[in-house]
PAKETI-181044 format. One line per field, with one value per atom (N, C-alpha, C): residue in one letter; atom name; residue number from 1; y, x, z. Coordinates in pm, whole numbers, m for minus. Each point is the difference from the previous one (the first is absolute). Example, Ala and Ser with C-alpha at 12.3 -4.5 7.8 and 13.67 -1.06 7.14 Angstrom:
code: c(A, A, A, S, S, S)
site: c(N, CA, C, N, CA, C)
pos: c(1, 1, 1, 2, 2, 2)
Y: c(m569, 119, 120, 105, 119, 109)
X: c(1319, m89, 90, m35, 82, m77)
Z: c(780, 0, 0, m72, 6, 73)
end
This chain:
code: c(X, X, X, X, X, X, X, X, X, X, X, X, X, X, X, X, X, X, X, X, X, X, X, X, X, X, X, X, X, X, X, X, X, X, X, X, X, X, X, X, X, X, X, X, X, X, X, X, X, X, X, X, X, X, X, X, X, X, X, X, X, X, X, X, X, X, X, X, X, X, X, X, X, X, X, X, X, X, X, X, X, X, X, X, X, X, X, X, X, X, X, X, X, X, X, X, X, X, X, X, X, X, X, X, X, X, X, X, X, X, X, X, X, X, X, X, X, X, X, X, X, X, X, X, X, X, X, X, X, X, X, X, X, X, X, X, X, X, X, X, X, X, X, X, X, X, X, X, X, X, X, X, X, X, X, X, X, X, X, X, X, X, X, X, X, X, X, X, X, X, X, X, X, X, X, X, X, X, X, X, X, X, X, X, X, X, X, X, X, X, X, X, X, X, X, X, X, X, X, X, X, X, X, X, X, X, X, X, X, X, X, X, X, X, X, X, X, X, X, X, X, X, X, X, X, X, X, X, X, X, X, X, X, X, X, X, X, X, X, X, X, X, X, X, X, X, X, X, X, X, X, X, X, X, X, X, X, X, X, X, X, X, X, X, X, X, X, X, X, X, X, X, X, X, X, X, X, X, X, X, X, X, X, X, X, X, X, X, X, X, X, X, X, X, X, X, X, X, X, X, X, X, X, X, X, X, X, X, X, X, X, X, X, X, X, X, X, X, X, X, X, X, X, X, X, X, X, X, X, X, X, X, X, X, X, X, X, X, X, X, X, X, X, X, X, X, X, X, X, X, X, X, X, X, X, X, X, X, X, X, X, X, X, X, X, X, X, X, X, X, X, X, X, X, X, X, X, X, X, X, X, X, X, X, X, X, X, X, X, X, X, X, X, X, X, X, X, X, X, X, X, X, X, X, X, X, X, X, X, X, X, X, X, X, X, X, X, X, X, X, X, X, X, X, X, X, X, X, X, X, X, X, X, X, X, X, X, X, X, X, X, X, X, X, X, X, X, X, X, X, X, X, X, X, X, X, X, X, X, X, X, X, X, X, X, X, X, X, X, X, X, X, X, X, X, X, X, X, X, X, X, X, X, X, X, X, X, X, X, X, X, X, X, X, X, X, X, X, X, X, X, X, X, X, X, X, X, X, X, X, X, X, X, X, X, X, X, X, X, X, X, X, X, X, X, X, X, X, X, X, X, X, X, X, X, X, X, X, X, X, X, X, X, X, X, X, X, X, X, X, X, X, X, X, X, X, X, X, X, X, X, X, X, X, X, X, X, X, X, X, X, X, X, X, X, X, X, X, X, X, X, X, X, X, X, X, X, X, X, X, X, X, X, X, X, X, X, X, X, X, X, X, X, X, X, X, X, X, X, X, X, X, X, X, X, X, X, X, X, X, X, X, X, X, X, X, X, X, X, X, X, X, X, X, X, X, X, X, X, X, X, X, X, X, X, X, X, X, X, X, X, X, X, X, X, X, X, X, X, X, X, X, X, X, X, X, X, X, X, X, X, X, X, X, X, X, X, X, X, X, X, X, X, X, X, X, X, X, X, X, X, X, X, X, X, X, X, X, X, X, X, X, X, X, X, X, X, X, X, X, X)
site: c(N, CA, C, N, CA, C, N, CA, C, N, CA, C, N, CA, C, N, CA, C, N, CA, C, N, CA, C, N, CA, C, N, CA, C, N, CA, C, N, CA, C, N, CA, C, N, CA, C, N, CA, C, N, CA, C, N, CA, C, N, CA, C, N, CA, C, N, CA, C, N, CA, C, N, CA, C, N, CA, C, N, CA, C, N, CA, C, N, CA, C, N, CA, C, N, CA, C, N, CA, C, N, CA, C, N, CA, C, N, CA, C, N, CA, C, N, CA, C, N, CA, C, N, CA, C, N, CA, C, N, CA, C, N, CA, C, N, CA, C, N, CA, C, N, CA, C, N, CA, C, N, CA, C, N, CA, C, N, CA, C, N, CA, C, N, CA, C, N, CA, C, N, CA, C, N, CA, C, N, CA, C, N, CA, C, N, CA, C, N, CA, C, N, CA, C, N, CA, C, N, CA, C, N, CA, C, N, CA, C, N, CA, C, N, CA, C, N, CA, C, N, CA, C, N, CA, C, N, CA, C, N, CA, C, N, CA, C, N, CA, C, N, CA, C, N, CA, C, N, CA, C, N, CA, C, N, CA, C, N, CA, C, N, CA, C, N, CA, C, N, CA, C, N, CA, C, N, CA, C, N, CA, C, N, CA, C, N, CA, C, N, CA, C, N, CA, C, N, CA, C, N, CA, C, N, CA, C, N, CA, C, N, CA, C, N, CA, C, N, CA, C, N, CA, C, N, CA, C, N, CA, C, N, CA, C, N, CA, C, N, CA, C, N, CA, C, N, CA, C, N, CA, C, N, CA, C, N, CA, C, N, CA, C, N, CA, C, N, CA, C, N, CA, C, N, CA, C, N, CA, C, N, CA, C, N, CA, C, N, CA, C, N, CA, C, N, CA, C, N, CA, C, N, CA, C, N, CA, C, N, CA, C, N, CA, C, N, CA, C, N, CA, C, N, CA, C, N, CA, C, N, CA, C, N, CA, C, N, CA, C, N, CA, C, N, CA, C, N, CA, C, N, CA, C, N, CA, C, N, CA, C, N, CA, C, N, CA, C, N, CA, C, N, CA, C, N, CA, C, N, CA, C, N, CA, C, N, CA, C, N, CA, C, N, CA, C, N, CA, C, N, CA, C, N, CA, C, N, CA, C, N, CA, C, N, CA, C, N, CA, C, N, CA, C, N, CA, C, N, CA, C, N, CA, C, N, CA, C, N, CA, C, N, CA, C, N, CA, C, N, CA, C, N, CA, C, N, CA, C, N, CA, C, N, CA, C, N, CA, C, N, CA, C, N, CA, C, N, CA, C, N, CA, C, N, CA, C, N, CA, C, N, CA, C, N, CA, C, N, CA, C, N, CA, C, N, CA, C, N, CA, C, N, CA, C, N, CA, C, N, CA, C, N, CA, C, N, CA, C, N, CA, C, N, CA, C, N, CA, C, N, CA, C, N, CA, C, N, CA, C, N, CA, C, N, CA, C, N, CA, C, N, CA, C, N, CA, C, N, CA, C, N, CA, C, N, CA, C, N, CA, C, N, CA, C, N, CA, C, N, CA, C, N, CA, C, N, CA, C, N, CA, C, N, CA, C, N, CA, C, N, CA, C, N, CA, C, N, CA, C, N, CA, C, N, CA, C, N, CA, C, N, CA, C, N, CA, C, N, CA, C, N, CA, C, N, CA, C, N, CA, C, N, CA, C, N, CA, C, N, CA, C, N, CA, C, N, CA, C, N, CA, C, N, CA, C, N, CA, C, N, CA, C, N, CA, C, N, CA, C, N, CA, C, N, CA, C, N, CA, C, N, CA, C, N, CA, C, N, CA, C, N, CA, C, N, CA, C, N, CA, C, N, CA, C, N, CA, C)
pos: c(1, 1, 1, 2, 2, 2, 3, 3, 3, 4, 4, 4, 5, 5, 5, 6, 6, 6, 7, 7, 7, 8, 8, 8, 9, 9, 9, 10, 10, 10, 11, 11, 11, 12, 12, 12, 13, 13, 13, 14, 14, 14, 15, 15, 15, 16, 16, 16, 17, 17, 17, 18, 18, 18, 19, 19, 19, 20, 20, 20, 21, 21, 21, 22, 22, 22, 23, 23, 23, 24, 24, 24, 25, 25, 25, 26, 26, 26, 27, 27, 27, 28, 28, 28, 29, 29, 29, 30, 30, 30, 31, 31, 31, 32, 32, 32, 33, 33, 33, 34, 34, 34, 35, 35, 35, 36, 36, 36, 37, 37, 37, 38, 38, 38, 39, 39, 39, 40, 40, 40, 41, 41, 41, 42, 42, 42, 43, 43, 43, 44, 44, 44, 45, 45, 45, 46, 46, 46, 47, 47, 47, 48, 48, 48, 49, 49, 49, 50, 50, 50, 51, 51, 51, 52, 52, 52, 53, 53, 53, 54, 54, 54, 55, 55, 55, 56, 56, 56, 57, 57, 57, 58, 58, 58, 59, 59, 59, 60, 60, 60, 61, 61, 61, 62, 62, 62, 63, 63, 63, 64, 64, 64, 65, 65, 65, 66, 66, 66, 67, 67, 67, 68, 68, 68, 69, 69, 69, 70, 70, 70, 71, 71, 71, 72, 72, 72, 73, 73, 73, 74, 74, 74, 75, 75, 75, 76, 76, 76, 77, 77, 77, 78, 78, 78, 79, 79, 79, 80, 80, 80, 81, 81, 81, 82, 82, 82, 83, 83, 83, 84, 84, 84, 85, 85, 85, 86, 86, 86, 87, 87, 87, 88, 88, 88, 89, 89, 89, 90, 90, 90, 91, 91, 91, 92, 92, 92, 93, 93, 93, 94, 94, 94, 95, 95, 95, 96, 96, 96, 97, 97, 97, 98, 98, 98, 99, 99, 99, 100, 100, 100, 101, 101, 101, 102, 102, 102, 103, 103, 103, 104, 104, 104, 105, 105, 105, 106, 106, 106, 107, 107, 107, 108, 108, 108, 109, 109, 109, 110, 110, 110, 111, 111, 111, 112, 112, 112, 113, 113, 113, 114, 114, 114, 115, 115, 115, 116, 116, 116, 117, 117, 117, 118, 118, 118, 119, 119, 119, 120, 120, 120, 121, 121, 121, 122, 122, 122, 123, 123, 123, 124, 124, 124, 125, 125, 125, 126, 126, 126, 127, 127, 127, 128, 128, 128, 129, 129, 129, 130, 130, 130, 131, 131, 131, 132, 132, 132, 133, 133, 133, 134, 134, 134, 135, 135, 135, 136, 136, 136, 137, 137, 137, 138, 138, 138, 139, 139, 139, 140, 140, 140, 141, 141, 141, 142, 142, 142, 143, 143, 143, 144, 144, 144, 145, 145, 145, 146, 146, 146, 147, 147, 147, 148, 148, 148, 149, 149, 149, 150, 150, 150, 151, 151, 151, 152, 152, 152, 153, 153, 153, 154, 154, 154, 155, 155, 155, 156, 156, 156, 157, 157, 157, 158, 158, 158, 159, 159, 159, 160, 160, 160, 161, 161, 161, 162, 162, 162, 163, 163, 163, 164, 164, 164, 165, 165, 165, 166, 166, 166, 167, 167, 167, 168, 168, 168, 169, 169, 169, 170, 170, 170, 171, 171, 171, 172, 172, 172, 173, 173, 173, 174, 174, 174, 175, 175, 175, 176, 176, 176, 177, 177, 177, 178, 178, 178, 179, 179, 179, 180, 180, 180, 181, 181, 181, 182, 182, 182, 183, 183, 183, 184, 184, 184, 185, 185, 185, 186, 186, 186, 187, 187, 187, 188, 188, 188, 189, 189, 189, 190, 190, 190, 191, 191, 191, 192, 192, 192, 193, 193, 193, 194, 194, 194, 195, 195, 195, 196, 196, 196, 197, 197, 197, 198, 198, 198, 199, 199, 199, 200, 200, 200, 201, 201, 201, 202, 202, 202, 203, 203, 203, 204, 204, 204, 205, 205, 205, 206, 206, 206, 207, 207, 207, 208, 208, 208, 209, 209, 209, 210, 210, 210, 211, 211, 211, 212, 212, 212, 213, 213, 213, 214, 214, 214, 215, 215, 215, 216, 216, 216, 217, 217, 217, 218, 218, 218, 219, 219, 219, 220, 220, 220, 221, 221, 221, 222, 222, 222, 223, 223, 223, 224, 224, 224, 225, 225, 225, 226, 226, 226, 227, 227, 227, 228, 228, 228, 229, 229, 229, 230, 230, 230, 231, 231, 231, 232, 232, 232, 233, 233, 233, 234, 234, 234, 235, 235, 235, 236, 236, 236, 237, 237, 237)
Y: c(m120, 120, 125, 102, 123, 67, 56, 71, 113, 3, 98, 142, 22, 136, 49, m92, 37, 44, m66, 39, 140, 28, 133, 108, m21, 102, 22, m105, 13, 67, m32, 50, 129, 33, 121, 63, 51, 37, 137, 8, 130, 84, 130, 88, m24, m41, m23, m98, m76, m92, 34, m4, 18, m91, m27, m88, 79, m31, 67, m92, m27, m78, m142, m58, m135, m5, 114, 8, 54, m45, 59, 109, 123, 115, 39, 19, 39, 147, 71, 139, m1, 27, m13, 125, 115, 127, 16, m32, 21, m109, m114, m105, m103, 21, m93, m88, m79, m78, m103, m66, m111, 45, 125, 51, 95, 8, 92, m69, m132, m75, m53, m47, m69, m148, m84, m144, m49, m95, m52, m93, 22, m81, m79, 21, m68, m53, m90, m40, 121, m5, 117, 48, m93, 44, 82, m9, 78, 131, 16, 115, 123, 114, 130, 81, m11, 67, 152, 65, 145, 43, m82, 35, m4, m98, m7, 118, 35, 115, 127, 19, 119, 4, m117, m5, 38, m47, 40, 152, 54, 143, 84, m50, 71, 8, m96, 0, 78, 54, 71, m93, m123, m101, m32, m26, m53, m142, m35, m137, m104, m101, m110, m127, m113, m129, m98, m80, m111, m121, m62, m116, m124, m86, m120, m123, m115, m125, m14, m32, m8, 127, 108, 128, 24, m106, 15, 73, m27, 68, 149, 35, 142, 64, m69, 52, 35, m89, 23, 118, 10, 111, 133, 5, 125, 36, m101, 27, 62, m53, 54, 143, 37, 136, 93, m49, 84, 3, m89, m4, m59, 62, m42, m103, m110, m99, 44, m21, 36, m78, m1, m58, m143, m96, m139, m34, m70, m22, m149, m42, m136, 5, m95, m19, m129, 11, m113, m50, m129, m58, m114, m15, m111, m27, m122, m25, 93, 45, 96, m57, m133, m62, 28, 20, 24, 137, 88, 138, 25, m107, 16, 8, 82, 11, 89, 2, 77, 146, 88, 144, 48, 54, 50, 106, 12, 98, 141, 68, 140, 23, m105, 15, 30, m58, 22, m20, 85, m22, 42, m77, 23, 86, 94, 90, 64, 45, 79, 91, 126, 67, 28, 30, 23, 119, m16, 114, 105, 124, 107, m25, m58, m28, m101, m94, m95, 70, 87, 76, 89, 64, 87, m80, m120, m83, m47, m43, m36, 116, 120, 117, 22, m12, 16, m102, m120, m108, m15, 108, 10, m80, m27, m52, 116, 90, 127, m7, 116, 7, m71, 5, m65, m152, m58, m145, m34, 86, m25, 8, 82, 8, m132, m74, m132, m93, 0, m83, 40, 130, 49, m45, m6, m32, m149, m84, m145, m44, m65, m40, m148, m34, m137, 8, m111, 2, 39, 86, 53, 45, 12, 48, 73, 85, 62, m67, m35, m54, 103, 46, 96, m75, 16, m64, 100, m48, 89, m58, 87, m32, 120, m26, 108, 99, m52, 82, 107, m29, 94, m78, 68, m59, m20, m123, m32, m66, m51, m66, 0, m20, 1, m85, m64, m83, m1, m35, m12, m141, m64, m135, m1, m61, m6, m140, m36, m134, m2, m93, m25, m148, m36, m141, m62, m102, m61, 35, 107, 41, 136, 9, 127, 51, 124, 58, 112, m7, 102, 107, 126, 113, 103, 87, 122, m30, m105, m28, 95, 77, 98, 5, m4, 5, 115, 80, 111, m53, 70, m52, m40, 74, m28, m137, m50, m122, m119, 11, m113, m101, m124, m111, m27, 27, m26, m90, m70, m95, 68, 133, 66, m36, m5, m35, m139, m93, m136, 2, 74, 7, 68, 99, 64, m97, m82, m101, m102, m41, m91, 61, 126, 65, 11, 34, 6, m135, m105, m135, m42, 41, m28, 63, 128, 68, m74, m40, m63, m132, m78, m126, 27, 100, 35, 49, 59, 50, m109, m119, m112, m35, 52, m28, m141, m60, m129, 10, 111, 22, 142, 21, 132, 31, 120, 37, 135, 19, 129, 23, 126, 41, 66, m41, 63, 33, 103, 24, m88, m39, m87, 64, 133, 71, 12, m30, 18, m128, m8, m121, m32, 102, m24, m61, 54, m52, m140, m27, m134, m101, 41, m89, m26, 103, m17, m102, 13, m95, m142, m15, m133, m58, 84, m48, m59, 41, m56, m127, m35, m113, 32, 128, 39, m38, m23, m35, 105, 24, 92, m67, 61, m61, 81, 120, 80, 107, 45, 108, 91, 125, 94, 116, 79, 125, 102, 119, 108, 45, 62, 76, 136, 104, 136, 71, 89, 70, 93, 26, 99, 134, 70, 132, 95, 84, 98, 119, 37, 112, 131)
X: c(85, m85, 88, m40, 77, 11, 117, 21, m102, m68, m106, 52, 120, 53, 42, 41, 29, m128, m110, m129, m38, 19, m34, 83, 132, 85, m32, m42, m31, m135, m98, m135, m31, 83, m21, 138, 61, 142, 26, 114, 50, 43, 16, 46, 146, 76, 144, 48, 103, 61, 148, 53, 144, 46, 128, 54, 88, m13, 81, 13, 122, 25, m53, m13, m53, m152, m64, m145, m40, m117, m63, m95, 25, m79, m96, m126, m102, m36, m6, m46, m147, m86, m143, m70, 64, m60, m142, m16, m129, m102, 41, m96, m25, 53, m26, 118, m13, 111, 54, m87, 44, 102, m11, 94, 102, 4, 93, 83, 8, 69, 135, 78, 126, m17, 65, 2, 144, 24, 135, 40, 120, 48, 126, 59, 123, m22, 86, m10, 6, m73, m11, 135, 93, 129, 79, m38, 67, m74, m116, m84, 43, m33, 33, m129, m67, m128, 12, 103, 12, 11, 64, 9, m139, m80, m136, m84, 17, m73, 38, 128, 45, m57, m10, m56, m147, m74, m140, m11, 80, m12, 42, 94, 39, m116, m92, m119, m116, 23, m106, m101, 43, m89, 40, m98, 25, 53, 112, 52, m100, m19, m90, 48, m25, 48, m116, m4, m95, 64, m72, 49, m73, 74, m56, 42, m52, 44, 150, 69, 146, 69, m78, 57, m16, m16, m27, 114, 124, 112, m2, m28, m12, m114, m110, m114, 42, 74, 44, 96, 91, 96, m73, m94, m73, m85, m60, m77, 90, 121, 95, 41, m7, 33, m120, m111, m118, m97, 21, m90, m137, m105, m137, m47, m59, m60, m141, m39, m135, m39, m129, m60, 43, m33, 21, m89, 59, m63, 0, m103, m8, m1, 67, m9, m76, m115, m88, 18, m23, 17, m99, m43, m88, 15, m29, m6, m103, 27, m89, m141, m11, m132, m90, 60, m78, m66, 45, m48, m104, m46, m94, m143, m81, m141, m72, m131, m84, m8, 18, m12, m131, m92, m125, 28, m88, 22, 25, 91, 41, 41, 44, 42, 148, 82, 145, 61, 98, 72, 145, 86, 144, 42, 91, 46, 132, 75, 121, 26, 36, 22, m130, 8, m122, m79, m130, m86, 15, m29, 11, m93, m117, m93, 60, 81, 68, 106, 78, 102, m64, m110, m67, m51, m51, m51, 114, 112, 117, 39, 8, 40, m98, m127, m104, 15, 50, 13, 144, 76, 135, 107, m21, 106, 36, 83, 24, 98, 37, 87, 134, 57, 130, m10, m110, m18, m44, m77, m36, 123, 97, 124, 76, m12, 64, m58, m132, m65, 46, 6, 36, 140, 94, 137, 31, m94, 23, 11, 111, 26, m34, m122, m51, m143, m57, m142, m83, m98, m75, m137, m90, m134, m59, m95, m85, m136, m58, m136, m91, m98, m98, m127, m46, m124, m114, m120, m116, m117, m73, m125, m94, m126, m100, 40, 57, 38, 104, 84, 108, 126, 115, 128, m1, 27, m10, 124, 88, 121, 104, 126, 109, 115, 74, 113, 103, 123, 111, 56, 21, 55, 112, 113, 115, 57, 62, 49, 153, 58, 144, 20, 62, 11, m140, m25, m133, m89, 36, m76, m64, m129, m72, m12, 39, m5, m103, m88, m101, 55, m16, 37, m114, 0, m84, m147, m51, m144, m72, m92, m72, m146, m90, m144, m58, m83, m65, m82, 3, m69, m145, m72, m142, m21, 101, m17, 78, 48, 67, m103, 44, m87, m111, 29, m97, 62, 108, 69, 75, 13, 67, 148, 68, 143, 19, m86, 10, m21, m98, m28, 113, 63, 115, 118, 19, 106, m29, m127, m35, 41, m30, 35, 151, 68, 146, 62, m55, 51, m27, m114, m29, 107, 31, 106, 132, 30, 128, 17, m107, 8, 35, m63, 29, 144, 54, 138, 103, m47, 91, 25, m78, 22, m44, 75, m36, m32, 44, m28, m49, m73, m51, 45, 50, 53, m55, m6, m41, 70, 10, 68, m102, 1, m89, 79, m43, 56, m75, 69, m60, m124, m2, m110, m125, 12, m112, m84, m95, m80, m77, m55, m82, 84, 119, 85, 50, 34, 43, m114, m121, m115, m29, 18, m21, 99, 127, 101, m33, m39, m34, m121, m95, m122, 30, 111, 42, 85, 29, 86, 148, 33, 140, 78, 129, 86, 109, 39, 109, 131, 76, 128, 121, m22, 109, m59, 81, m40, 119, m27, 107, m59, 87, m41, 111, m21, 99, 51, 118, 52, 42, m41, 38, 73, 90, 84, m83, 46, m71, m3, m109, m12, 98, 62, 93, m79, 26, m75, 37)
Z: c(0, 0, 0, m72, m11, 137, 29, 125, 16, 114, 22, m5, 48, 6, m139, m86, m139, m70, 30, m59, 46, 129, 52, m69, m10, m60, m148, m70, m142, m23, 84, m23, 75, 102, 82, 21, m108, 5, 62, 66, 46, m120, 23, m108, m34, 102, m19, 106, m34, 96, 10, 123, 18, 114, 6, 103, 95, 128, 102, 120, 40, 120, m4, m118, m10, m5, m14, m10, m137, m48, m117, 49, m45, 45, m111, 34, m97, 18, m111, m1, m37, 97, m21, m47, 14, m42, 54, 129, 66, m21, m58, m33, 109, 120, 109, 33, 106, 55, m97, m77, m84, m104, m44, m101, 62, 132, 68, 106, m6, 105, m49, 95, m29, 30, m80, 27, 3, 90, 22, m115, m55, m112, 33, 116, 41, 141, 50, 140, 92, 109, 86, 50, 29, 53, m103, m127, m104, m30, 59, m32, 77, m56, 60, 9, 114, 18, m12, 59, m17, m147, m84, m142, m64, 38, m52, 49, 127, 54, m75, m28, m72, m141, m65, m134, 1, 99, 15, 16, 89, 29, m121, m80, m122, m98, 10, m85, 63, 119, 70, 66, 29, 58, 144, 82, 133, m16, 62, m15, 44, m86, 33, m70, 62, m49, m5, m106, m9, 68, 91, 74, m51, m71, m60, 81, m36, 63, m17, 109, m2, 47, 18, 43, 150, 76, 144, 72, m38, 66, m31, m125, m37, 78, 13, 75, 142, 64, 138, 9, m96, 1, m15, m93, m22, 122, 63, 122, 106, 14, 98, m34, m127, m43, 10, 53, 20, m116, m97, m115, 40, m52, 29, m103, 48, m89, m37, m126, m42, m125, m29, m121, m29, 87, m39, m120, m97, m131, m33, m70, m54, m152, m62, m145, m24, m65, m25, m144, m20, m133, m21, m127, m37, m148, m45, m143, m64, m120, m65, m16, m9, m15, 120, 117, 121, 0, m90, m1, m109, m64, m110, 50, m65, 36, m98, 13, m93, 43, m98, 24, m61, 78, m56, m108, m99, m107, 54, m63, 28, 145, 70, 140, 13, m88, 9, m138, m32, m125, 14, m67, 4, m118, 27, m106, 42, m95, 26, m119, 21, 128, 73, 130, 77, m53, m6, m30, 109, m34, 99, 118, m26, 110, 98, m51, 88, 83, m65, 74, 106, m34, 97, 119, m27, 109, 89, m59, 80, 92, m57, 80, 114, m30, 103, 111, m33, 96, 50, m3, 60, m74, m127, m87, m93, 51, m67, m115, m53, m118, 19, 121, 22, m17, 45, m16, m142, m61, m140, m91, 37, m78, 3, 110, 9, m107, m13, m102, m140, m23, m134, m40, 96, m37, m3, 43, m5, m146, m33, m138, m18, 31, m11, m54, m48, m36, 122, m20, 114, m46, 96, m30, 120, m28, 101, m10, 113, 1, 65, m75, 52, 34, 125, 43, 3, m31, m9, 79, 67, 66, m18, m18, m13, m110, m109, m115, 33, 97, 30, 36, m15, 39, 151, 45, 142, 56, m86, 46, m109, 41, m97, 56, m89, 40, m111, 38, m94, 10, m113, m5, m102, 36, m90, 0, m112, m21, m1, 77, m5, m20, m111, m40, m1, 83, m7, 119, 73, 119, m20, 27, m2, 143, 24, 134, 5, 97, 23, 95, m40, 84, m2, 98, m1, m26, 61, m8, 96, m53, 82, m44, 96, m26, 81, m62, 70, 117, 114, 120, m22, m81, m24, m63, m72, m78, 57, 121, 63, 50, 15, 42, m101, m127, m107, m109, 35, m90, m114, 3, m112, m6, 115, m2, m61, 36, m56, m152, m45, m144, m76, 62, m62, m10, 103, m5, m110, m13, m110, m134, m19, m126, m17, 108, m6, m29, 58, m26, m144, m54, m142, m88, 27, m76, 19, 123, 30, m73, m10, m74, m146, m59, m139, m16, 107, m5, 31, 38, 22, 145, 93, 142, 37, 92, 56, 149, 64, 141, 18, 111, 35, 141, 23, 130, 44, 129, 55, 133, 38, 122, 93, 127, 98, 125, 69, 132, 100, 105, 101, 62, 5, 65, m88, m130, m92, m2, 92, 14, m127, m66, m119, m113, m22, m108, 31, 125, 37, m16, 38, m16, m147, m84, m143, m56, 36, m47, 45, 125, 51, m72, m36, m66, m138, m62, m127, 18, 124, 25, m18, 5, m14, 125, m16, 112, 18, 125, 28, m36, m88, m37, 45, 49, 55, 91, 95, 90, 23, 23, 34, 79, 58, 63, m22, 50, m17, 136, m4, 115, m52, 70, m40, 113, m41, 95, 85, 123, 84, m72, 16, m60, 67, m81, 54, 53, 122, 61, m68)
end
C-alpha cells in the first residue's frame, strides 16, 4: 500500500519544501498545520531541532512538527522543550468499492476547476483562499465535488489522486444541510470520479475530535491505517 504521508504531500502540497537539521520543512503560506510542519528524515540523534526552528521562523511560521508512528523519541524531546501537543489525526482507508453508492439526480457533481459558487461556499465554511491555493497547486488528477440540496449549493469537497489512492480533503457542508446524507452522497460522487481516474483505494483524514467525520468513515467500513499529531513551539510573548 502506498505510504499515507506521500499521498498527503502529493494531494495537499506545501508551497515549498526545504531541508534543515535533518527535517523536511514545509512552507504553508497560511494553509494550516499539514502544509506548515516539519517531519523527521534522519535518526533523532543526527537531527538538529534548532536548525529546523530557525528555518520555520525564516518562513514567518511558528515552529511545529508532525509526530508520526516511530517519532516517539522526538515527541518526548519536544515536550521537554515546552512544545504543545495538538490535533491528533487519523488517516482512514478502504477499497474504492466500499465507497460506491447511488447519487440522487442533481445532488452532487464532480468538476475542475471549481465553480465560483464552490469557492464561495468553501470560504463561507472556513476553507479560505490559503487552503484553496493548496488544491490549485496540486499537480495530480483532482476534482471538486459540489453538493446540492433544495436547489442550492450546500456542500463542497476536494478529492485528488496519487498513484492508485484517492484522498478526500476539505469536505464541508453548510450547517442547515448536515445530517441529511449529503456528505455521503458527495463521497459517492467523488468515488465515482476516482474509479474513472484509476483509483483502487479511497482515503480520508479526520481529527480525533471530529465525531461526525469519524462516524462517517466508520459507516463506510473504513479502517484507520495511520495516526499522527502535531507539536508546536510555545508562543513568544
